[in-house]
PDB file of N, CA, C, O and CB in Angstrom:
ATOM      1  N   MET A   1      20.543   2.180 -11.827  1.00  0.00           N
ATOM      2  CA  MET A   1      20.376   2.052 -10.365  1.00  0.00           C
ATOM      3  C   MET A   1      19.249   1.590  -9.906  1.00  0.00           C
ATOM      4  O   MET A   1      19.244   0.735  -9.019  1.00  0.00           O
ATOM      5  CB  MET A   1      20.531   3.145  -9.743  1.00  0.00           C
ATOM      6  N   ILE A   2      18.109   2.091 -10.447  1.00  0.00           N
ATOM      7  CA  ILE A   2      16.624   1.327 -10.458  1.00  0.00           C
ATOM      8  C   ILE A   2      16.645  -0.143 -10.495  1.00  0.00           C
ATOM      9  O   ILE A   2      16.195  -0.861  -9.602  1.00  0.00           O
ATOM     10  CB  ILE A   2      15.762   1.721 -11.725  1.00  0.00           C
ATOM     11  N   TRP A   3      17.237  -0.575 -11.668  1.00  0.00           N
ATOM     12  CA  TRP A   3      17.027  -1.915 -12.048  1.00  0.00           C
ATOM     13  C   TRP A   3      17.565  -2.863 -10.952  1.00  0.00           C
ATOM     14  O   TRP A   3      17.017  -3.950 -10.765  1.00  0.00           O
ATOM     15  CB  TRP A   3      17.684  -2.179 -13.393  1.00  0.00           C
ATOM     16  N   GLU A   4      18.519  -2.505 -10.303  1.00  0.00           N
ATOM     17  CA  GLU A   4      19.323  -3.239  -9.277  1.00  0.00           C
ATOM     18  C   GLU A   4      18.341  -3.576  -8.220  1.00  0.00           C
ATOM     19  O   GLU A   4      18.560  -4.606  -7.582  1.00  0.00           O
ATOM     20  CB  GLU A   4      20.561  -2.391  -8.688  1.00  0.00           C
ATOM     21  N   VAL A   5      17.475  -2.995  -7.983  1.00  0.00           N
ATOM     22  CA  VAL A   5      16.435  -3.256  -6.680  1.00  0.00           C
ATOM     23  C   VAL A   5      15.030  -3.345  -7.088  1.00  0.00           C
ATOM     24  O   VAL A   5      14.152  -3.471  -6.235  1.00  0.00           O
ATOM     25  CB  VAL A   5      16.475  -2.043  -5.559  1.00  0.00           C
ATOM     26  N   ASP A   6      14.751  -3.284  -8.392  1.00  0.00           N
ATOM     27  CA  ASP A   6      13.525  -3.249  -8.661  1.00  0.00           C
ATOM     28  C   ASP A   6      13.083  -4.754  -9.070  1.00  0.00           C
ATOM     29  O   ASP A   6      13.251  -5.296 -10.163  1.00  0.00           O
ATOM     30  CB  ASP A   6      13.311  -2.193  -9.676  1.00  0.00           C
ATOM     31  N   GLU A   7      12.533  -5.235  -8.019  1.00  0.00           N
ATOM     32  CA  GLU A   7      12.084  -6.866  -7.933  1.00  0.00           C
ATOM     33  C   GLU A   7      10.965  -7.022  -8.636  1.00  0.00           C
ATOM     34  O   GLU A   7      10.896  -8.124  -9.181  1.00  0.00           O
ATOM     35  CB  GLU A   7      11.759  -7.468  -6.480  1.00  0.00           C
ATOM     36  N   ASN A   8       9.788  -6.091  -8.870  1.00  0.00           N
ATOM     37  CA  ASN A   8       8.493  -6.461  -9.727  1.00  0.00           C
ATOM     38  C   ASN A   8       8.658  -5.721 -11.034  1.00  0.00           C
ATOM     39  O   ASN A   8       7.607  -5.522 -11.642  1.00  0.00           O
ATOM     40  CB  ASN A   8       7.016  -6.003  -8.984  1.00  0.00           C
ATOM     41  N   LEU A   9       9.978  -5.191 -11.687  1.00  0.00           N
ATOM     42  CA  LEU A   9      10.149  -4.737 -12.935  1.00  0.00           C
ATOM     43  C   LEU A   9       9.102  -3.586 -13.320  1.00  0.00           C
ATOM     44  O   LEU A   9       8.651  -3.524 -14.464  1.00  0.00           O
ATOM     45  CB  LEU A   9      10.077  -5.901 -13.827  1.00  0.00           C
ATOM     46  N   ASP A  10       8.736  -2.680 -12.324  1.00  0.00           N
ATOM     47  CA  ASP A  10       7.537  -1.538 -12.931  1.00  0.00           C
ATOM     48  C   ASP A  10       8.432  -0.335 -13.096  1.00  0.00           C
ATOM     49  O   ASP A  10       7.888   0.690 -13.507  1.00  0.00           O
ATOM     50  CB  ASP A  10       6.057  -1.109 -11.751  1.00  0.00           C
ATOM     51  N   GLY A  11       9.759  -0.309 -12.830  1.00  0.00           N
ATOM     52  CA  GLY A  11      10.349   1.054 -13.297  1.00  0.00           C
ATOM     53  C   GLY A  11      10.596   1.758 -11.901  1.00  0.00           C
ATOM     54  O   GLY A  11      11.417   2.676 -11.890  1.00  0.00           O
ATOM     55  N   ARG A  12       9.983   1.425 -10.767  1.00  0.00           N
ATOM     56  CA  ARG A  12       9.843   2.257  -9.640  1.00  0.00           C
ATOM     57  C   ARG A  12      10.609   1.329  -8.465  1.00  0.00           C
ATOM     58  O   ARG A  12      10.820   0.131  -8.650  1.00  0.00           O
ATOM     59  CB  ARG A  12       8.171   2.633  -9.340  1.00  0.00           C
ATOM     60  N   VAL A  13      10.934   1.918  -7.434  1.00  0.00           N
ATOM     61  CA  VAL A  13      11.497   1.436  -6.075  1.00  0.00           C
ATOM     62  C   VAL A  13      10.459   1.934  -5.036  1.00  0.00           C
ATOM     63  O   VAL A  13      10.319   3.064  -4.567  1.00  0.00           O
ATOM     64  CB  VAL A  13      13.064   2.055  -5.737  1.00  0.00           C
ATOM     65  N   ASN A  14       9.683   0.648  -4.773  1.00  0.00           N
ATOM     66  CA  ASN A  14       8.660   0.844  -3.538  1.00  0.00           C
ATOM     67  C   ASN A  14       9.251   0.605  -2.398  1.00  0.00           C
ATOM     68  O   ASN A  14      10.354   0.069  -2.283  1.00  0.00           O
ATOM     69  CB  ASN A  14       7.458  -0.020  -3.527  1.00  0.00           C
ATOM     70  N   SER A  15       8.387   1.078  -1.299  1.00  0.00           N
ATOM     71  CA  SER A  15       9.113   0.520   0.115  1.00  0.00           C
ATOM     72  C   SER A  15       9.580  -0.587   0.588  1.00  0.00           C
ATOM     73  O   SER A  15      10.454  -0.703   1.447  1.00  0.00           O
ATOM     74  CB  SER A  15       8.515   0.618   0.979  1.00  0.00           C
ATOM     75  N   TYR A  16       8.861  -1.627  -0.102  1.00  0.00           N
ATOM     76  CA  TYR A  16       9.376  -3.218   0.090  1.00  0.00           C
ATOM     77  C   TYR A  16      10.586  -3.201  -0.268  1.00  0.00           C
ATOM     78  O   TYR A  16      11.486  -3.279   0.569  1.00  0.00           O
ATOM     79  CB  TYR A  16       8.684  -4.374  -0.735  1.00  0.00           C
ATOM     80  N   GLU A  17      10.871  -3.071  -1.850  1.00  0.00           N
ATOM     81  CA  GLU A  17      12.064  -2.920  -2.372  1.00  0.00           C
ATOM     82  C   GLU A  17      13.061  -2.287  -1.929  1.00  0.00           C
ATOM     83  O   GLU A  17      14.191  -2.776  -1.944  1.00  0.00           O
ATOM     84  CB  GLU A  17      11.971  -2.566  -3.261  1.00  0.00           C
ATOM     85  N   PHE A  18      12.772  -1.005  -1.430  1.00  0.00           N
ATOM     86  CA  PHE A  18      13.989  -0.294  -0.745  1.00  0.00           C
ATOM     87  C   PHE A  18      14.130  -0.904   0.395  1.00  0.00           C
ATOM     88  O   PHE A  18      15.239  -1.438   0.426  1.00  0.00           O
ATOM     89  CB  PHE A  18      13.888   1.191  -0.480  1.00  0.00           C
ATOM     90  N   ASN A  19      13.420  -1.110   1.524  1.00  0.00           N
ATOM     91  CA  ASN A  19      13.908  -2.083   2.837  1.00  0.00           C
ATOM     92  C   ASN A  19      14.434  -3.352   2.416  1.00  0.00           C
ATOM     93  O   ASN A  19      15.332  -3.869   3.079  1.00  0.00           O
ATOM     94  CB  ASN A  19      12.691  -2.473   3.873  1.00  0.00           C
ATOM     95  N   LEU A  20      13.994  -3.893   1.424  1.00  0.00           N
ATOM     96  CA  LEU A  20      14.930  -5.214   1.087  1.00  0.00           C
ATOM     97  C   LEU A  20      16.309  -5.109   0.561  1.00  0.00           C
ATOM     98  O   LEU A  20      17.213  -5.909   0.803  1.00  0.00           O
ATOM     99  CB  LEU A  20      14.290  -6.037   0.063  1.00  0.00           C
ATOM    100  N   MET A  21      16.392  -4.048  -0.184  1.00  0.00           N
ATOM    101  CA  MET A  21      17.617  -3.635  -0.710  1.00  0.00           C
ATOM    102  C   MET A  21      18.473  -3.177   0.459  1.00  0.00           C
ATOM    103  O   MET A  21      19.612  -3.628   0.587  1.00  0.00           O
ATOM    104  CB  MET A  21      17.429  -2.551  -1.762  1.00  0.00           C
ATOM    105  N   TYR A  22      17.963  -2.289   1.324  1.00  0.00           N
ATOM    106  CA  TYR A  22      18.945  -1.890   2.355  1.00  0.00           C
ATOM    107  C   TYR A  22      19.305  -3.116   3.579  1.00  0.00           C
ATOM    108  O   TYR A  22      20.341  -3.097   4.245  1.00  0.00           O
ATOM    109  CB  TYR A  22      18.286  -0.517   3.064  1.00  0.00           C
ATOM    110  N   ARG A  23      18.481  -3.913   3.678  1.00  0.00           N
ATOM    111  CA  ARG A  23      18.601  -4.939   4.713  1.00  0.00           C
ATOM    112  C   ARG A  23      19.626  -5.750   3.695  1.00  0.00           C
ATOM    113  O   ARG A  23      20.763  -5.476   4.079  1.00  0.00           O
ATOM    114  CB  ARG A  23      17.018  -5.773   5.294  1.00  0.00           C
ATOM    115  N   ARG A  24      19.661  -6.299   2.989  1.00  0.00           N
ATOM    116  CA  ARG A  24      20.543  -6.971   2.045  1.00  0.00           C
ATOM    117  C   ARG A  24      21.961  -6.689   2.133  1.00  0.00           C
ATOM    118  O   ARG A  24      22.829  -7.492   2.475  1.00  0.00           O
ATOM    119  CB  ARG A  24      20.157  -6.681   0.760  1.00  0.00           C
ATOM    120  N   CYS A  25      22.151  -5.257   1.734  1.00  0.00           N
ATOM    121  CA  CYS A  25      23.303  -4.526   1.563  1.00  0.00           C
ATOM    122  C   CYS A  25      24.136  -4.311   3.057  1.00  0.00           C
ATOM    123  O   CYS A  25      25.346  -4.099   3.148  1.00  0.00           O
ATOM    124  CB  CYS A  25      22.849  -3.142   0.869  1.00  0.00           C
ATOM    125  N   ARG A  26      23.246  -4.411   4.109  1.00  0.00           N
ATOM    126  CA  ARG A  26      23.927  -3.872   5.384  1.00  0.00           C
ATOM    127  C   ARG A  26      24.121  -5.336   5.797  1.00  0.00           C
ATOM    128  O   ARG A  26      24.806  -5.365   6.820  1.00  0.00           O
ATOM    129  CB  ARG A  26      22.991  -2.755   6.527  1.00  0.00           C
ATOM    130  N   HIS A  27      23.795  -6.484   5.409  1.00  0.00           N
ATOM    131  CA  HIS A  27      24.030  -7.651   6.213  1.00  0.00           C
ATOM    132  C   HIS A  27      24.582  -8.656   5.085  1.00  0.00           C
ATOM    133  O   HIS A  27      24.391  -9.867   5.202  1.00  0.00           O
ATOM    134  CB  HIS A  27      22.626  -8.183   7.041  1.00  0.00           C
ATOM    135  N   ASP A  28      25.243  -8.135   4.037  1.00  0.00           N
ATOM    136  CA  ASP A  28      25.986  -8.744   2.826  1.00  0.00           C
ATOM    137  C   ASP A  28      27.390  -8.999   3.116  1.00  0.00           C
ATOM    138  O   ASP A  28      28.259  -8.148   2.924  1.00  0.00           O
ATOM    139  CB  ASP A  28      25.932  -7.836   1.593  1.00  0.00           C
ATOM    140  N   THR A  29      27.627 -10.210   3.595  1.00  0.00           N
ATOM    141  CA  THR A  29      29.257 -10.449   4.077  1.00  0.00           C
ATOM    142  C   THR A  29      30.290 -10.892   2.861  1.00  0.00           C
ATOM    143  O   THR A  29      31.514 -10.954   2.985  1.00  0.00           O
ATOM    144  CB  THR A  29      29.330 -11.791   5.286  1.00  0.00           C
ATOM    145  N   THR A  30      29.544 -11.186   1.667  1.00  0.00           N
ATOM    146  CA  THR A  30      30.119 -11.696   0.339  1.00  0.00           C
ATOM    147  C   THR A  30      30.518 -10.574  -0.354  1.00  0.00           C
ATOM    148  O   THR A  30      31.543 -10.718  -1.020  1.00  0.00           O
ATOM    149  CB  THR A  30      29.155 -12.515  -0.535  1.00  0.00           C
ATOM    150  N   GLY A  31      29.906  -9.340  -0.380  1.00  0.00           N
ATOM    151  CA  GLY A  31      30.348  -8.254  -1.093  1.00  0.00           C
ATOM    152  C   GLY A  31      29.315  -8.016  -2.780  1.00  0.00           C
ATOM    153  O   GLY A  31      29.319  -7.031  -3.518  1.00  0.00           O
ATOM    154  N   LEU A  32      28.626  -9.168  -2.910  1.00  0.00           N
ATOM    155  CA  LEU A  32      28.264  -9.362  -3.948  1.00  0.00           C
ATOM    156  C   LEU A  32      26.684  -8.700  -4.163  1.00  0.00           C
ATOM    157  O   LEU A  32      26.072  -8.965  -5.197  1.00  0.00           O
ATOM    158  CB  LEU A  32      28.487 -10.740  -4.103  1.00  0.00           C
ATOM    159  N   GLU A  33      26.306  -8.153  -3.507  1.00  0.00           N
ATOM    160  CA  GLU A  33      25.235  -7.417  -3.438  1.00  0.00           C
ATOM    161  C   GLU A  33      25.272  -6.223  -4.139  1.00  0.00           C
ATOM    162  O   GLU A  33      26.117  -5.436  -3.713  1.00  0.00           O
ATOM    163  CB  GLU A  33      24.954  -7.209  -2.258  1.00  0.00           C
ATOM    164  N   PRO A  34      24.377  -5.713  -5.424  1.00  0.00           N
ATOM    165  CA  PRO A  34      24.514  -4.564  -5.892  1.00  0.00           C
ATOM    166  C   PRO A  34      24.039  -3.336  -4.862  1.00  0.00           C
ATOM    167  O   PRO A  34      23.035  -3.241  -4.156  1.00  0.00           O
ATOM    168  CB  PRO A  34      23.825  -4.623  -7.129  1.00  0.00           C
ATOM    169  N   ARG A  35      25.351  -2.289  -5.099  1.00  0.00           N
ATOM    170  CA  ARG A  35      25.200  -1.394  -3.879  1.00  0.00           C
ATOM    171  C   ARG A  35      25.243   0.063  -4.243  1.00  0.00           C
ATOM    172  O   ARG A  35      25.550   0.920  -3.414  1.00  0.00           O
ATOM    173  CB  ARG A  35      26.316  -1.672  -2.838  1.00  0.00           C
ATOM    174  N   ASN A  36      24.885   0.380  -5.687  1.00  0.00           N
ATOM    175  CA  ASN A  36      24.598   1.622  -6.021  1.00  0.00           C
ATOM    176  C   ASN A  36      23.649   2.606  -5.438  1.00  0.00           C
ATOM    177  O   ASN A  36      23.956   3.771  -5.186  1.00  0.00           O
ATOM    178  CB  ASN A  36      24.334   1.513  -7.049  1.00  0.00           C
ATOM    179  N   LEU A  37      22.502   2.086  -5.241  1.00  0.00           N
ATOM    180  CA  LEU A  37      21.418   2.789  -4.407  1.00  0.00           C
ATOM    181  C   LEU A  37      21.717   3.027  -3.022  1.00  0.00           C
ATOM    182  O   LEU A  37      21.689   4.167  -2.560  1.00  0.00           O
ATOM    183  CB  LEU A  37      20.190   2.039  -4.409  1.00  0.00           C
ATOM    184  N   TYR A  38      22.049   1.845  -2.217  1.00  0.00           N
ATOM    185  CA  TYR A  38      22.503   1.708  -1.181  1.00  0.00           C
ATOM    186  C   TYR A  38      23.491   2.924  -0.851  1.00  0.00           C
ATOM    187  O   TYR A  38      23.202   3.799  -0.034  1.00  0.00           O
ATOM    188  CB  TYR A  38      22.987   0.463  -1.172  1.00  0.00           C
ATOM    189  N   ASN A  39      24.752   2.883  -1.613  1.00  0.00           N
ATOM    190  CA  ASN A  39      25.838   4.152  -1.459  1.00  0.00           C
ATOM    191  C   ASN A  39      25.022   5.398  -1.184  1.00  0.00           C
ATOM    192  O   ASN A  39      25.055   6.151  -0.210  1.00  0.00           O
ATOM    193  CB  ASN A  39      26.805   4.448  -2.912  1.00  0.00           C
ATOM    194  N   LEU A  40      24.211   5.433  -2.381  1.00  0.00           N
ATOM    195  CA  LEU A  40      23.819   6.778  -2.535  1.00  0.00           C
ATOM    196  C   LEU A  40      22.698   7.018  -1.207  1.00  0.00           C
ATOM    197  O   LEU A  40      22.733   8.157  -0.741  1.00  0.00           O
ATOM    198  CB  LEU A  40      23.140   7.008  -4.162  1.00  0.00           C
ATOM    199  N   VAL A  41      21.935   6.269  -0.707  1.00  0.00           N
ATOM    200  CA  VAL A  41      21.374   6.419   0.434  1.00  0.00           C
ATOM    201  C   VAL A  41      22.208   6.609   1.676  1.00  0.00           C
ATOM    202  O   VAL A  41      21.987   7.435   2.561  1.00  0.00           O
ATOM    203  CB  VAL A  41      20.622   5.442   0.546  1.00  0.00           C
ATOM    204  N   GLN A  42      23.216   5.718   1.626  1.00  0.00           N
ATOM    205  CA  GLN A  42      24.253   6.091   3.017  1.00  0.00           C
ATOM    206  C   GLN A  42      24.803   7.724   3.098  1.00  0.00           C
ATOM    207  O   GLN A  42      24.924   8.466   4.073  1.00  0.00           O
ATOM    208  CB  GLN A  42      25.852   5.023   2.895  1.00  0.00           C
ATOM    209  N   PHE A  43      25.150   8.007   1.260  1.00  0.00           N
ATOM    210  CA  PHE A  43      25.600   9.518   1.161  1.00  0.00           C
ATOM    211  C   PHE A  43      24.497  10.557   1.584  1.00  0.00           C
ATOM    212  O   PHE A  43      24.891  11.557   2.183  1.00  0.00           O
ATOM    213  CB  PHE A  43      26.019   9.862  -0.368  1.00  0.00           C
ATOM    214  N   LEU A  44      23.333  10.436   1.364  1.00  0.00           N
ATOM    215  CA  LEU A  44      22.386  11.212   1.565  1.00  0.00           C
ATOM    216  C   LEU A  44      21.922  11.178   3.261  1.00  0.00           C
ATOM    217  O   LEU A  44      21.412  12.119   3.868  1.00  0.00           O
ATOM    218  CB  LEU A  44      21.329  10.789   0.534  1.00  0.00           C
ATOM    219  N   MET A  45      22.198  10.057   3.721  1.00  0.00           N
ATOM    220  CA  MET A  45      21.610   9.913   5.364  1.00  0.00           C
ATOM    221  C   MET A  45      22.621  10.895   5.948  1.00  0.00           C
ATOM    222  O   MET A  45      22.092  11.729   6.682  1.00  0.00           O
ATOM    223  CB  MET A  45      21.719   8.132   6.234  1.00  0.00           C
ATOM    224  N   TYR A  46      24.180  11.027   5.781  1.00  0.00           N
ATOM    225  CA  TYR A  46      25.068  11.772   6.385  1.00  0.00           C
ATOM    226  C   TYR A  46      25.010  12.913   5.961  1.00  0.00           C
ATOM    227  O   TYR A  46      25.760  13.667   6.581  1.00  0.00           O
ATOM    228  CB  TYR A  46      26.188  11.379   6.341  1.00  0.00           C
ATOM    229  N   LEU A  47      24.332  13.471   5.013  1.00  0.00           N
ATOM    230  CA  LEU A  47      24.532  15.123   4.356  1.00  0.00           C
ATOM    231  C   LEU A  47      23.725  15.656   5.416  1.00  0.00           C
ATOM    232  O   LEU A  47      22.740  15.155   5.958  1.00  0.00           O
ATOM    233  CB  LEU A  47      23.857  15.587   2.569  1.00  0.00           C
ATOM    234  N   LYS A  48      24.460  17.061   5.685  1.00  0.00           N
ATOM    235  CA  LYS A  48      23.868  17.942   6.572  1.00  0.00           C
ATOM    236  C   LYS A  48      22.662  18.955   5.718  1.00  0.00           C
ATOM    237  O   LYS A  48      22.867  19.213   4.532  1.00  0.00           O
ATOM    238  CB  LYS A  48      25.146  18.814   7.269  1.00  0.00           C
ATOM    239  N   SER A  49      21.613  19.405   6.307  1.00  0.00           N
ATOM    240  CA  SER A  49      20.738  19.867   5.823  1.00  0.00           C
ATOM    241  C   SER A  49      21.010  21.323   6.368  1.00  0.00           C
ATOM    242  O   SER A  49      21.876  21.451   7.234  1.00  0.00           O
ATOM    243  CB  SER A  49      19.537  19.141   6.070  1.00  0.00           C
ATOM    244  N   ASP A  50      20.291  22.479   5.890  1.00  0.00           N
ATOM    245  CA  ASP A  50      20.613  23.847   6.072  1.00  0.00           C
ATOM    246  C   ASP A  50      20.322  24.311   7.445  1.00  0.00           C
ATOM    247  O   ASP A  50      20.535  25.476   7.780  1.00  0.00           O
ATOM    248  CB  ASP A  50      19.909  24.661   5.113  1.00  0.00           C
ATOM    249  N   THR A  51      19.751  23.259   8.389  1.00  0.00           N
ATOM    250  CA  THR A  51      19.693  23.735   9.943  1.00  0.00           C
ATOM    251  C   THR A  51      20.730  22.946  10.785  1.00  0.00           C
ATOM    252  O   THR A  51      20.727  22.934  12.016  1.00  0.00           O
ATOM    253  CB  THR A  51      18.152  23.465  10.632  1.00  0.00           C
ATOM    254  N   ASN A  52      21.801  22.150   9.834  1.00  0.00           N
ATOM    255  CA  ASN A  52      22.822  21.867  10.583  1.00  0.00           C
ATOM    256  C   ASN A  52      22.507  20.461  11.402  1.00  0.00           C
ATOM    257  O   ASN A  52      23.320  20.037  12.224  1.00  0.00           O
ATOM    258  CB  ASN A  52      23.092  23.090  11.455  1.00  0.00           C
ATOM    259  N   VAL A  53      21.279  19.776  11.119  1.00  0.00           N
ATOM    260  CA  VAL A  53      20.700  18.603  11.737  1.00  0.00           C
ATOM    261  C   VAL A  53      20.980  17.347  10.401  1.00  0.00           C
ATOM    262  O   VAL A  53      20.433  17.414   9.301  1.00  0.00           O
ATOM    263  CB  VAL A  53      18.854  18.967  12.194  1.00  0.00           C
ATOM    264  N   ASN A  54      21.678  16.557  10.706  1.00  0.00           N
ATOM    265  CA  ASN A  54      21.774  15.813   9.566  1.00  0.00           C
ATOM    266  C   ASN A  54      20.523  14.761   9.487  1.00  0.00           C
ATOM    267  O   ASN A  54      19.994  14.476  10.561  1.00  0.00           O
ATOM    268  CB  ASN A  54      23.169  15.124   9.563  1.00  0.00           C
ATOM    269  N   SER A  55      20.149  14.326   8.613  1.00  0.00           N
ATOM    270  CA  SER A  55      19.093  13.474   8.335  1.00  0.00           C
ATOM    271  C   SER A  55      19.254  11.847   8.578  1.00  0.00           C
ATOM    272  O   SER A  55      18.388  10.991   8.398  1.00  0.00           O
ATOM    273  CB  SER A  55      18.790  13.746   6.963  1.00  0.00           C
ATOM    274  N   PHE A  56      20.695  11.654   9.069  1.00  0.00           N
ATOM    275  CA  PHE A  56      20.983  10.222   9.500  1.00  0.00           C
ATOM    276  C   PHE A  56      19.752   9.483  10.577  1.00  0.00           C
ATOM    277  O   PHE A  56      19.320   8.337  10.453  1.00  0.00           O
ATOM    278  CB  PHE A  56      22.527  10.298  10.314  1.00  0.00           C
ATOM    279  N   SER A  57      19.430  10.273  11.415  1.00  0.00           N
ATOM    280  CA  SER A  57      18.440   9.494  12.337  1.00  0.00           C
ATOM    281  C   SER A  57      17.103   9.216  12.009  1.00  0.00           C
ATOM    282  O   SER A  57      16.532   8.218  12.449  1.00  0.00           O
ATOM    283  CB  SER A  57      18.303  10.109  13.485  1.00  0.00           C
ATOM    284  N   ALA A  58      16.365  10.336  10.988  1.00  0.00           N
ATOM    285  CA  ALA A  58      15.272  10.064  10.785  1.00  0.00           C
ATOM    286  C   ALA A  58      15.155   8.929   9.482  1.00  0.00           C
ATOM    287  O   ALA A  58      14.174   8.201   9.329  1.00  0.00           O
ATOM    288  CB  ALA A  58      14.642  11.340  10.671  1.00  0.00           C
ATOM    289  N   THR A  59      16.183   8.933   8.715  1.00  0.00           N
ATOM    290  CA  THR A  59      16.258   8.136   7.335  1.00  0.00           C
ATOM    291  C   THR A  59      16.651   6.528   8.237  1.00  0.00           C
ATOM    292  O   THR A  59      16.170   5.443   7.907  1.00  0.00           O
ATOM    293  CB  THR A  59      17.800   8.909   5.951  1.00  0.00           C
ATOM    294  N   ASN A  60      17.439   6.700   9.184  1.00  0.00           N
ATOM    295  CA  ASN A  60      17.813   5.168   9.664  1.00  0.00           C
ATOM    296  C   ASN A  60      16.577   4.756  10.476  1.00  0.00           C
ATOM    297  O   ASN A  60      16.153   3.607  10.347  1.00  0.00           O
ATOM    298  CB  ASN A  60      19.301   5.044  10.692  1.00  0.00           C
ATOM    299  N   THR A  61      16.015   5.563  11.247  1.00  0.00           N
ATOM    300  CA  THR A  61      14.447   5.122  11.927  1.00  0.00           C
ATOM    301  C   THR A  61      13.638   4.747  11.017  1.00  0.00           C
ATOM    302  O   THR A  61      12.958   3.803  11.421  1.00  0.00           O
ATOM    303  CB  THR A  61      13.610   6.226  12.669  1.00  0.00           C
ATOM    304  N   THR A  62      13.392   5.064   9.937  1.00  0.00           N
ATOM    305  CA  THR A  62      12.405   4.929   8.871  1.00  0.00           C
ATOM    306  C   THR A  62      12.941   3.536   8.195  1.00  0.00           C
ATOM    307  O   THR A  62      12.109   2.646   8.023  1.00  0.00           O
ATOM    308  CB  THR A  62      12.366   6.327   7.787  1.00  0.00           C
ATOM    309  N   ALA A  63      13.984   3.368   7.898  1.00  0.00           N
ATOM    310  CA  ALA A  63      14.382   2.246   7.277  1.00  0.00           C
ATOM    311  C   ALA A  63      14.498   1.079   8.032  1.00  0.00           C
ATOM    312  O   ALA A  63      14.351   0.007   7.445  1.00  0.00           O
ATOM    313  CB  ALA A  63      15.461   2.456   6.712  1.00  0.00           C
ATOM    314  N   SER A  64      14.778   1.097   9.453  1.00  0.00           N
ATOM    315  CA  SER A  64      14.797   0.034   9.992  1.00  0.00           C
ATOM    316  C   SER A  64      13.632  -0.375  11.047  1.00  0.00           C
ATOM    317  O   SER A  64      13.681  -1.277  11.883  1.00  0.00           O
ATOM    318  CB  SER A  64      15.963   0.029  10.454  1.00  0.00           C
ATOM    319  N   ASN A  65      12.648   0.465  10.804  1.00  0.00           N
ATOM    320  CA  ASN A  65      11.510  -0.033  11.795  1.00  0.00           C
ATOM    321  C   ASN A  65      10.468   0.005  10.528  1.00  0.00           C
ATOM    322  O   ASN A  65       9.295   0.126  10.881  1.00  0.00           O
ATOM    323  CB  ASN A  65      11.082   1.106  13.371  1.00  0.00           C
ATOM    324  N   THR A  66      10.673  -0.071   9.242  1.00  0.00           N
ATOM    325  CA  THR A  66       9.707  -0.491   8.388  1.00  0.00           C
ATOM    326  C   THR A  66       9.939  -2.015   8.158  1.00  0.00           C
ATOM    327  O   THR A  66      11.074  -2.378   7.849  1.00  0.00           O
ATOM    328  CB  THR A  66       9.737   0.340   7.114  1.00  0.00           C
ATOM    329  N   GLU A  67       8.971  -2.903   8.283  1.00  0.00           N
ATOM    330  CA  GLU A  67       9.008  -4.349   8.028  1.00  0.00           C
ATOM    331  C   GLU A  67       8.346  -4.463   6.710  1.00  0.00           C
ATOM    332  O   GLU A  67       7.360  -3.818   6.354  1.00  0.00           O
ATOM    333  CB  GLU A  67       8.294  -5.237   9.157  1.00  0.00           C
ATOM    334  N   PRO A  68       9.037  -5.419   5.971  1.00  0.00           N
ATOM    335  CA  PRO A  68       8.405  -5.679   4.669  1.00  0.00           C
ATOM    336  C   PRO A  68       7.012  -6.717   4.778  1.00  0.00           C
ATOM    337  O   PRO A  68       6.883  -7.748   5.438  1.00  0.00           O
ATOM    338  CB  PRO A  68       9.602  -6.361   3.700  1.00  0.00           C
ATOM    339  N   ALA A  69       6.263  -6.188   4.080  1.00  0.00           N
ATOM    340  CA  ALA A  69       4.644  -6.906   4.042  1.00  0.00           C
ATOM    341  C   ALA A  69       5.350  -8.499   3.188  1.00  0.00           C
ATOM    342  O   ALA A  69       6.159  -8.534   2.261  1.00  0.00           O
ATOM    343  CB  ALA A  69       3.021  -5.631   2.683  1.00  0.00           C
ATOM    344  N   HIS A  70       4.787  -9.493   3.804  1.00  0.00           N
ATOM    345  CA  HIS A  70       4.975 -10.817   3.124  1.00  0.00           C
ATOM    346  C   HIS A  70       3.661 -11.288   2.668  1.00  0.00           C
ATOM    347  O   HIS A  70       3.563 -12.364   2.077  1.00  0.00           O
ATOM    348  CB  HIS A  70       5.626 -11.884   4.049  1.00  0.00           C
TER     349      HIS A  70
END
């Protein structure tokens, strides 16, 4: 799953790679982008915590407000 989004091949997903993956999958009209990590993130965003507050708003805000450095 990591290798699908690991652009610099360091074996880790940094914030730039995560945001790039998230944007690519959200705007993919062809269905050709690797989606395993994206599907996991989507699942985790909708999970409810012990306090019955879902983490979607916090995760979505973080993912949409973080711009990748160019």
